[in-house]
C-alpha positions as CSV (number, residue, x, y, z in Angstrom):
1,M,0.0,0.0,0.0
2,F,1.2,3.5,-0.9
3,R,-0.2,6.4,1.0
4,L,0.4,10.1,0.4
5,W,-0.6,12.8,2.9
6,G,-1.6,16.2,1.5
7,K,-1.9,19.4,3.6
8,I,-3.0,22.9,2.8
9,W,-1.3,25.5,5.0
10,K,-2.0,29.2,5.5
11,D,-0.4,31.5,8.1
12,N,1.2,28.5,9.8
13,H,-2.2,26.8,10.3
14,M,-3.2,23.6,8.5
15,L,-6.5,24.3,6.8
16,K,-7.3,21.0,5.3
17,D,-5.6,17.6,5.0
18,E,-6.3,14.3,3.3
19,V,-4.7,10.9,2.8
20,V,-4.8,9.2,-0.6
21,C,-4.0,5.5,-1.0
22,D,-2.8,3.6,-4.1
23,D,-2.5,-0.2,-4.1
24,R,-1.9,-0.7,-7.8
25,E,1.3,-2.5,-9.1
26,D,3.1,0.4,-10.6
27,T,6.3,2.4,-10.2
28,R,6.8,4.7,-7.2
29,T,6.8,7.8,-9.5
30,H,3.5,6.8,-11.1
31,K,2.0,6.2,-7.7
32,V,3.2,9.7,-6.5
33,F,1.7,11.4,-9.6
34,H,-1.6,9.4,-9.3
35,C,-2.0,10.2,-5.7
36,L,-1.2,13.9,-6.2
37,E,-3.7,14.1,-9.0
38,Q,-6.3,12.4,-6.8
39,L,-5.5,14.7,-3.9
40,C,-5.8,17.8,-6.0
41,Y,-9.1,16.6,-7.4
42,D,-10.5,15.9,-3.9
43,M,-9.3,19.3,-2.7
44,D,-10.6,21.1,-5.8
45,L,-7.2,22.3,-6.9
46,G,-5.4,22.4,-10.2
47,N,-2.4,20.1,-10.6
48,P,0.8,21.8,-9.5
49,I,3.9,21.9,-11.6
50,W,7.0,20.1,-10.4
51,L,9.8,22.6,-10.4
52,D,13.5,21.4,-10.1
53,T,13.7,22.5,-6.5
54,T,10.4,20.7,-5.7
55,V,11.7,17.4,-7.3
56,R,15.0,17.6,-5.4
57,H,13.4,18.2,-2.0
58,F,10.9,15.4,-2.6
59,Q,13.7,12.9,-3.6
60,K,15.7,13.8,-0.5
61,H,12.9,14.1,2.2
62,D,9.8,12.2,0.6
63,K,8.1,15.5,1.2
64,A,7.4,18.5,-1.0
65,R,5.8,21.9,-0.8
66,F,4.0,23.5,-3.8
67,Y,3.8,27.3,-3.6
68,Q,2.1,29.8,-5.8
69,D,5.0,29.4,-8.4
70,N,3.9,25.8,-8.8
71,F,0.3,26.6,-9.7
72,I,-1.0,28.2,-12.9
73,E,-4.1,29.6,-11.2
74,Q,-4.2,31.9,-8.1
75,I,-4.3,30.0,-4.8
76,D,-5.8,31.3,-1.5
77,F,-3.4,29.5,0.7
78,D,0.4,29.6,1.3
79,Y,1.3,26.1,0.1
80,L,0.3,22.5,-0.4
81,E,2.5,20.0,1.3
82,I,2.6,16.3,0.3
83,Q,4.4,13.6,2.3
84,V,4.8,9.9,1.7
85,I,3.6,8.2,4.8
86,E,3.6,4.5,3.8
87,E,5.3,2.5,1.1
88,D,5.4,-1.2,0.5
């Protein structure tokens, strides 16, 4: 089971969080993209763009933050944070 935790933050307060699971037989990268897409759909957000710094931080810490620069549309929060909480 692969689980990704998504949190929306504004002014150092968590406004919303959700956990998305993926139990398909697929690569880790595909699972991350699929879970992020599902998370954004559930939270009614556009899919963020993976910038080089975001990718490096995610590879190192299994956690990434998506700021306004990562989104095409305007967001009303400070950042979306994702974190891998379970991997098989």
